[in-house]
MARKEMI-412889 format. One record per atom (N, C-alpha, C): residue number from 1; residue in three letters; atom name; x negated, y negated, z. Coordinates in steps of 0.05 Angstrom, whole numbers, plus 5000, padded with zeros to 4 digits. Layout:
<atoms>
{atom NUM "ALA" "CA" {X Y Z}}
...
</atoms>
This chain:
<atoms>
{atom 1 "UNK" "N" {5136 5308 4734}}
{atom 1 "UNK" "CA" {5117 5287 4743}}
{atom 1 "UNK" "C" {5112 5291 4773}}
{atom 2 "UNK" "N" {5086 5290 4780}}
{atom 2 "UNK" "CA" {5078 5292 4808}}
{atom 2 "UNK" "C" {5084 5266 4823}}
{atom 3 "UNK" "N" {5087 5268 4849}}
{atom 3 "UNK" "CA" {5095 5245 4865}}
{atom 3 "UNK" "C" {5074 5223 4863}}
{atom 4 "UNK" "N" {5048 5229 4863}}
{atom 4 "UNK" "CA" {5027 5209 4861}}
{atom 4 "UNK" "C" {5030 5193 4834}}
{atom 5 "UNK" "N" {5036 5207 4813}}
{atom 5 "UNK" "CA" {5040 5194 4787}}
{atom 5 "UNK" "C" {5065 5176 4787}}
{atom 6 "UNK" "N" {5086 5185 4801}}
{atom 6 "UNK" "CA" {5110 5169 4803}}
{atom 6 "UNK" "C" {5104 5143 4818}}
{atom 7 "UNK" "N" {5089 5145 4840}}
{atom 7 "UNK" "CA" {5082 5121 4856}}
{atom 7 "UNK" "C" {5065 5102 4839}}
{atom 8 "UNK" "N" {5046 5113 4824}}
{atom 8 "UNK" "CA" {5030 5096 4807}}
{atom 8 "UNK" "C" {5047 5082 4786}}
{atom 9 "UNK" "N" {5067 5096 4776}}
{atom 9 "UNK" "CA" {5085 5084 4756}}
{atom 9 "UNK" "C" {5101 5061 4769}}
{atom 10 "UNK" "N" {5110 5065 4793}}
{atom 10 "UNK" "CA" {5124 5043 4808}}
{atom 10 "UNK" "C" {5105 5019 4811}}
{atom 11 "UNK" "N" {5079 5024 4817}}
{atom 11 "UNK" "CA" {5060 5003 4820}}
{atom 11 "UNK" "C" {5057 4986 4794}}
{atom 12 "UNK" "N" {5060 4999 4771}}
{atom 12 "UNK" "CA" {5056 4985 4746}}
{atom 12 "UNK" "C" {5076 4962 4741}}
{atom 13 "UNK" "N" {5099 4963 4755}}
{atom 13 "UNK" "CA" {5119 4942 4753}}
{atom 13 "UNK" "C" {5111 4917 4768}}
{atom 14 "UNK" "N" {5090 4919 4785}}
{atom 14 "UNK" "CA" {5082 4896 4801}}
{atom 14 "UNK" "C" {5051 4894 4800}}
{atom 15 "UNK" "N" {5040 4890 4776}}
{atom 15 "UNK" "CA" {5011 4891 4774}}
{atom 15 "UNK" "C" {4996 4869 4790}}
{atom 16 "UNK" "N" {5007 4845 4792}}
{atom 16 "UNK" "CA" {4993 4824 4807}}
{atom 16 "UNK" "C" {4993 4830 4837}}
{atom 17 "UNK" "N" {5016 4840 4847}}
{atom 17 "UNK" "CA" {5018 4846 4875}}
{atom 17 "UNK" "C" {4999 4869 4883}}
{atom 18 "UNK" "N" {5001 4891 4868}}
{atom 18 "UNK" "CA" {4984 4914 4874}}
{atom 18 "UNK" "C" {4955 4907 4870}}
{atom 19 "UNK" "N" {4949 4891 4850}}
{atom 19 "UNK" "CA" {4921 4883 4844}}
{atom 19 "UNK" "C" {4909 4867 4867}}
{atom 20 "UNK" "N" {4926 4853 4882}}
{atom 20 "UNK" "CA" {4916 4836 4904}}
{atom 20 "UNK" "C" {4907 4853 4928}}
{atom 21 "UNK" "N" {4913 4879 4929}}
{atom 21 "UNK" "CA" {4906 4896 4952}}
{atom 21 "UNK" "C" {4877 4904 4952}}
{atom 22 "UNK" "N" {4863 4900 4930}}
{atom 22 "UNK" "CA" {4835 4908 4928}}
{atom 22 "UNK" "C" {4832 4938 4930}}
{atom 23 "UNK" "N" {4847 4953 4915}}
{atom 23 "UNK" "CA" {4846 4982 4916}}
{atom 23 "UNK" "C" {4818 4992 4907}}
{atom 24 "UNK" "N" {4806 5007 4925}}
{atom 24 "UNK" "CA" {4779 5017 4920}}
{atom 24 "UNK" "C" {4779 5047 4912}}
{atom 25 "UNK" "N" {4799 5062 4921}}
{atom 25 "UNK" "CA" {4800 5090 4916}}
{atom 25 "UNK" "C" {4829 5099 4916}}
{atom 26 "UNK" "N" {4835 5120 4902}}
{atom 26 "UNK" "CA" {4862 5130 4899}}
{atom 26 "UNK" "C" {4861 5160 4896}}
{atom 27 "UNK" "N" {4877 5175 4911}}
{atom 27 "UNK" "CA" {4878 5204 4908}}
{atom 27 "UNK" "C" {4905 5215 4915}}
{atom 28 "UNK" "N" {4913 5237 4902}}
{atom 28 "UNK" "CA" {4939 5249 4907}}
{atom 28 "UNK" "C" {4940 5262 4935}}
{atom 29 "UNK" "N" {4964 5263 4946}}
{atom 29 "UNK" "CA" {4969 5279 4970}}
{atom 29 "UNK" "C" {4989 5300 4962}}
{atom 30 "UNK" "N" {4983 5325 4969}}
{atom 30 "UNK" "CA" {4999 5347 4961}}
{atom 30 "UNK" "C" {5020 5353 4982}}
{atom 31 "UNK" "N" {5040 5369 4975}}
{atom 31 "UNK" "CA" {5062 5376 4992}}
{atom 31 "UNK" "C" {5052 5386 5019}}
{atom 32 "UNK" "N" {5064 5377 5041}}
{atom 32 "UNK" "CA" {5057 5386 5068}}
{atom 32 "UNK" "C" {5081 5385 5085}}
{atom 33 "UNK" "N" {5077 5389 5111}}
{atom 33 "UNK" "CA" {5099 5387 5130}}
{atom 33 "UNK" "C" {5112 5359 5131}}
{atom 34 "UNK" "N" {5095 5339 5124}}
{atom 34 "UNK" "CA" {5105 5311 5124}}
{atom 34 "UNK" "C" {5124 5305 5102}}
{atom 35 "UNK" "N" {5120 5318 5079}}
{atom 35 "UNK" "CA" {5138 5311 5056}}
{atom 35 "UNK" "C" {5129 5325 5031}}
{atom 36 "UNK" "N" {5140 5316 5009}}
{atom 36 "UNK" "CA" {5137 5328 4983}}
{atom 36 "UNK" "C" {5110 5321 4970}}
{atom 37 "UNK" "N" {5095 5304 4981}}
{atom 37 "UNK" "CA" {5069 5295 4970}}
{atom 37 "UNK" "C" {5069 5265 4968}}
{atom 38 "UNK" "N" {5048 5254 4957}}
{atom 38 "UNK" "CA" {5046 5225 4954}}
{atom 38 "UNK" "C" {5020 5216 4944}}
{atom 39 "UNK" "N" {5011 5193 4954}}
{atom 39 "UNK" "CA" {4987 5180 4944}}
{atom 39 "UNK" "C" {4972 5168 4967}}
{atom 40 "UNK" "N" {4946 5170 4967}}
{atom 40 "UNK" "CA" {4929 5157 4986}}
{atom 40 "UNK" "C" {4913 5136 4972}}
{atom 41 "UNK" "N" {4913 5111 4982}}
{atom 41 "UNK" "CA" {4897 5090 4970}}
{atom 41 "UNK" "C" {4880 5077 4991}}
{atom 42 "UNK" "N" {4856 5069 4984}}
{atom 42 "UNK" "CA" {4839 5054 5002}}
{atom 42 "UNK" "C" {4840 5025 4993}}
{atom 43 "UNK" "N" {4847 5007 5012}}
{atom 43 "UNK" "CA" {4852 4979 5005}}
{atom 43 "UNK" "C" {4833 4961 5020}}
{atom 44 "UNK" "N" {4831 4937 5010}}
{atom 44 "UNK" "CA" {4815 4916 5023}}
{atom 44 "UNK" "C" {4832 4890 5023}}
{atom 45 "UNK" "N" {4853 4891 5038}}
{atom 45 "UNK" "CA" {4872 4868 5039}}
{atom 45 "UNK" "C" {4865 4849 5061}}
{atom 46 "UNK" "N" {4879 4826 5063}}
{atom 46 "UNK" "CA" {4875 4807 5084}}
{atom 46 "UNK" "C" {4883 4818 5111}}
{atom 47 "UNK" "N" {4905 4834 5112}}
{atom 47 "UNK" "CA" {4915 4844 5137}}
{atom 47 "UNK" "C" {4905 4872 5144}}
{atom 48 "UNK" "N" {4900 4888 5124}}
{atom 48 "UNK" "CA" {4891 4916 5129}}
{atom 48 "UNK" "C" {4869 4924 5110}}
{atom 49 "UNK" "N" {4848 4935 5121}}
{atom 49 "UNK" "CA" {4826 4946 5106}}
{atom 49 "UNK" "C" {4824 4975 5115}}
{atom 50 "UNK" "N" {4828 4993 5097}}
{atom 50 "UNK" "CA" {4827 5022 5103}}
{atom 50 "UNK" "C" {4846 5037 5085}}
{atom 51 "UNK" "N" {4856 5059 5095}}
{atom 51 "UNK" "CA" {4873 5077 5079}}
{atom 51 "UNK" "C" {4902 5070 5082}}
{atom 52 "UNK" "N" {4917 5074 5061}}
{atom 52 "UNK" "CA" {4946 5072 5061}}
{atom 52 "UNK" "C" {4956 5098 5050}}
{atom 53 "UNK" "N" {4971 5114 5066}}
{atom 53 "UNK" "CA" {4982 5139 5056}}
{atom 53 "UNK" "C" {5012 5134 5051}}
{atom 54 "UNK" "N" {5020 5142 5027}}
{atom 54 "UNK" "CA" {5048 5138 5018}}
{atom 54 "UNK" "C" {5059 5166 5013}}
{atom 55 "UNK" "N" {5078 5175 5029}}
{atom 55 "UNK" "CA" {5089 5202 5027}}
{atom 55 "UNK" "C" {5119 5200 5020}}
{atom 56 "UNK" "N" {5127 5216 5001}}
{atom 56 "UNK" "CA" {5156 5219 4996}}
{atom 56 "UNK" "C" {5166 5240 5016}}
{atom 57 "UNK" "N" {5183 5232 5034}}
{atom 57 "UNK" "CA" {5193 5251 5055}}
{atom 57 "UNK" "C" {5215 5268 5044}}
{atom 58 "UNK" "N" {5225 5286 5060}}
{atom 58 "UNK" "CA" {5245 5306 5052}}
{atom 58 "UNK" "C" {5272 5293 5048}}
{atom 59 "UNK" "N" {5276 5268 5055}}
{atom 59 "UNK" "CA" {5301 5254 5051}}
{atom 59 "UNK" "C" {5300 5235 5026}}
{atom 60 "UNK" "N" {5279 5239 5010}}
{atom 60 "UNK" "CA" {5274 5223 4986}}
{atom 60 "UNK" "C" {5270 5193 4992}}
{atom 61 "UNK" "N" {5258 5188 5015}}
{atom 61 "UNK" "CA" {5250 5161 5022}}
{atom 61 "UNK" "C" {5220 5162 5027}}
{atom 62 "UNK" "N" {5206 5139 5026}}
{atom 62 "UNK" "CA" {5177 5139 5029}}
{atom 62 "UNK" "C" {5170 5131 5058}}
{atom 63 "UNK" "N" {5149 5144 5067}}
{atom 63 "UNK" "CA" {5136 5137 5093}}
{atom 63 "UNK" "C" {5108 5127 5087}}
{atom 64 "UNK" "N" {5101 5105 5098}}
{atom 64 "UNK" "CA" {5075 5092 5094}}
{atom 64 "UNK" "C" {5060 5092 5121}}
{atom 65 "UNK" "N" {5035 5101 5120}}
{atom 65 "UNK" "CA" {5018 5101 5144}}
{atom 65 "UNK" "C" {4993 5085 5137}}
{atom 66 "UNK" "N" {4987 5066 5154}}
{atom 66 "UNK" "CA" {4962 5050 5151}}
{atom 66 "UNK" "C" {4942 5062 5170}}
{atom 67 "UNK" "N" {4918 5069 5159}}
{atom 67 "UNK" "CA" {4898 5082 5175}}
{atom 67 "UNK" "C" {4872 5065 5174}}
{atom 68 "UNK" "N" {4862 5059 5198}}
{atom 68 "UNK" "CA" {4837 5044 5200}}
{atom 68 "UNK" "C" {4813 5060 5190}}
{atom 69 "UNK" "N" {4791 5046 5184}}
{atom 69 "UNK" "CA" {4767 5060 5175}}
{atom 69 "UNK" "C" {4757 5081 5194}}
{atom 70 "UNK" "N" {4763 5078 5220}}
{atom 70 "UNK" "CA" {4754 5098 5240}}
{atom 70 "UNK" "C" {4772 5122 5242}}
{atom 71 "UNK" "N" {4794 5122 5226}}
{atom 71 "UNK" "CA" {4812 5145 5225}}
{atom 71 "UNK" "C" {4837 5141 5243}}
{atom 72 "UNK" "N" {4837 5120 5259}}
{atom 72 "UNK" "CA" {4860 5116 5277}}
{atom 72 "UNK" "C" {4884 5105 5261}}
{atom 73 "UNK" "N" {4908 5112 5270}}
{atom 73 "UNK" "CA" {4932 5102 5256}}
{atom 73 "UNK" "C" {4938 5074 5267}}
{atom 74 "UNK" "N" {4939 5056 5248}}
{atom 74 "UNK" "CA" {4945 5028 5255}}
{atom 74 "UNK" "C" {4975 5023 5257}}
{atom 75 "UNK" "N" {4990 5035 5238}}
{atom 75 "UNK" "CA" {5019 5029 5236}}
{atom 75 "UNK" "C" {5032 5050 5218}}
{atom 76 "UNK" "N" {5057 5056 5225}}
{atom 76 "UNK" "CA" {5073 5074 5208}}
{atom 76 "UNK" "C" {5099 5059 5202}}
{atom 77 "UNK" "N" {5107 5061 5177}}
{atom 77 "UNK" "CA" {5133 5050 5168}}
{atom 77 "UNK" "C" {5148 5072 5154}}
{atom 78 "UNK" "N" {5171 5079 5164}}
{atom 78 "UNK" "CA" {5186 5102 5154}}
{atom 78 "UNK" "C" {5212 5094 5141}}
{atom 79 "UNK" "N" {5220 5111 5121}}
{atom 79 "UNK" "CA" {5246 5108 5109}}
{atom 79 "UNK" "C" {5248 5085 5089}}
{atom 80 "UNK" "N" {5229 5083 5072}}
{atom 80 "UNK" "CA" {5228 5061 5053}}
{atom 80 "UNK" "C" {5240 5070 5026}}
{atom 81 "UNK" "N" {5258 5054 5016}}
{atom 81 "UNK" "CA" {5270 5060 4989}}
{atom 81 "UNK" "C" {5250 5052 4968}}
{atom 82 "UNK" "N" {5251 5065 4945}}
{atom 82 "UNK" "CA" {5231 5060 4924}}
{atom 82 "UNK" "C" {5232 5031 4914}}
{atom 83 "UNK" "N" {5255 5018 4914}}
{atom 83 "UNK" "CA" {5256 4991 4903}}
{atom 83 "UNK" "C" {5243 4971 4922}}
{atom 84 "UNK" "N" {5237 4978 4946}}
{atom 84 "UNK" "CA" {5223 4959 4964}}
{atom 84 "UNK" "C" {5196 4969 4972}}
{atom 85 "UNK" "N" {5187 4991 4961}}
{atom 85 "UNK" "CA" {5161 5003 4968}}
{atom 85 "UNK" "C" {5137 4984 4965}}
{atom 86 "UNK" "N" {5135 4972 4943}}
{atom 86 "UNK" "CA" {5112 4954 4937}}
{atom 86 "UNK" "C" {5112 4930 4956}}
{atom 87 "UNK" "N" {5135 4918 4961}}
{atom 87 "UNK" "CA" {5136 4894 4978}}
{atom 87 "UNK" "C" {5131 4902 5007}}
{atom 88 "UNK" "N" {5140 4925 5016}}
{atom 88 "UNK" "CA" {5135 4934 5043}}
{atom 88 "UNK" "C" {5104 4938 5047}}
{atom 89 "UNK" "N" {5092 4951 5028}}
{atom 89 "UNK" "CA" {5063 4955 5029}}
{atom 89 "UNK" "C" {5048 4928 5028}}
{atom 90 "UNK" "N" {5057 4910 5010}}
{atom 90 "UNK" "CA" {5044 4884 5008}}
{atom 90 "UNK" "C" {5046 4869 5034}}
{atom 91 "UNK" "N" {5069 4869 5047}}
{atom 91 "UNK" "CA" {5072 4856 5073}}
{atom 91 "UNK" "C" {5054 4868 5095}}
{atom 92 "UNK" "N" {5049 4894 5093}}
{atom 92 "UNK" "CA" {5032 4907 5113}}
{atom 92 "UNK" "C" {5002 4904 5107}}
{atom 93 "UNK" "N" {4995 4901 5082}}
{atom 93 "UNK" "CA" {4967 4901 5074}}
{atom 93 "UNK" "C" {4956 4873 5068}}
{atom 94 "UNK" "N" {4972 4857 5056}}
{atom 94 "UNK" "CA" {4961 4832 5044}}
{atom 94 "UNK" "C" {4973 4806 5055}}
{atom 95 "UNK" "N" {4999 4805 5059}}
{atom 95 "UNK" "CA" {5012 4780 5065}}
{atom 95 "UNK" "C" {5006 4770 5093}}
{atom 96 "UNK" "N" {4995 4747 5095}}
{atom 96 "UNK" "CA" {4990 4733 5120}}
{atom 96 "UNK" "C" {5004 4706 5118}}
{atom 97 "UNK" "N" {5008 4692 5141}}
{atom 97 "UNK" "CA" {5023 4668 5140}}
{atom 97 "UNK" "C" {5011 4646 5123}}
{atom 98 "UNK" "N" {4984 4645 5121}}
{atom 98 "UNK" "CA" {4971 4625 5105}}
{atom 98 "UNK" "C" {4959 4638 5080}}
{atom 99 "UNK" "N" {4974 4655 5067}}
{atom 99 "UNK" "CA" {4965 4671 5044}}
{atom 99 "UNK" "C" {4954 4654 5021}}
{atom 100 "UNK" "N" {4969 4634 5013}}
{atom 100 "UNK" "CA" {4961 4617 4991}}
{atom 100 "UNK" "C" {4935 4602 4996}}
{atom 101 "UNK" "N" {4932 4593 5021}}
{atom 101 "UNK" "CA" {4907 4579 5029}}
{atom 101 "UNK" "C" {4883 4599 5028}}
{atom 102 "UNK" "N" {4887 4623 5038}}
{atom 102 "UNK" "CA" {4866 4643 5037}}
{atom 102 "UNK" "C" {4858 4650 5009}}
{atom 103 "UNK" "N" {4877 4652 4991}}
{atom 103 "UNK" "CA" {4871 4659 4963}}
{atom 103 "UNK" "C" {4855 4636 4951}}
{atom 104 "UNK" "N" {4863 4611 4956}}
{atom 104 "UNK" "CA" {4849 4588 4945}}
{atom 104 "UNK" "C" {4820 4588 4956}}
{atom 105 "UNK" "N" {4816 4593 4981}}
{atom 105 "UNK" "CA" {4789 4593 4993}}
{atom 105 "UNK" "C" {4773 4615 4981}}
{atom 106 "UNK" "N" {4785 4638 4976}}
{atom 106 "UNK" "CA" {4771 4661 4965}}
{atom 106 "UNK" "C" {4760 4655 4937}}
{atom 107 "UNK" "N" {4776 4640 4922}}
{atom 107 "UNK" "CA" {4768 4635 4894}}
{atom 107 "UNK" "C" {4758 4606 4891}}
{atom 108 "UNK" "N" {4751 4593 4913}}
{atom 108 "UNK" "CA" {4739 4566 4913}}
{atom 108 "UNK" "C" {4756 4545 4899}}
{atom 109 "UNK" "N" {4782 4547 4903}}
{atom 109 "UNK" "CA" {4800 4528 4892}}
{atom 109 "UNK" "C" {4807 4507 4913}}
{atom 110 "UNK" "N" {4813 4483 4905}}
{atom 110 "UNK" "CA" {4821 4462 4923}}
{atom 110 "UNK" "C" {4850 4467 4932}}
{atom 111 "UNK" "N" {4855 4463 4958}}
{atom 111 "UNK" "CA" {4882 4464 4968}}
{atom 111 "UNK" "C" {4897 4439 4960}}
{atom 112 "UNK" "N" {4922 4443 4951}}
{atom 112 "UNK" "CA" {4938 4420 4942}}
{atom 112 "UNK" "C" {4958 4411 4963}}
</atoms>
């Protein structure tokens, strides 16, 4: 199994969380100096809009890089274990302090 397929499989365990990122594009990243390969996704989250690169590094941990639409690096998060990968990405891409209120506003629901 290729690394991009492995990451996609991990994503399937959290469909609601991953679905909230507004993924617009997805493509594999092949082995490089950075690591064994990974996955590039383009997201449209509350906190980050742009590319998220997920690379499995040579220590079998994931490195996540958030890239702005202009190509500049917004943030790097290194050394992520697979069991926390989705939540780390969610916190970087989607979770804001008033998340529930923003979701309600987005879907025209009344705040309770």
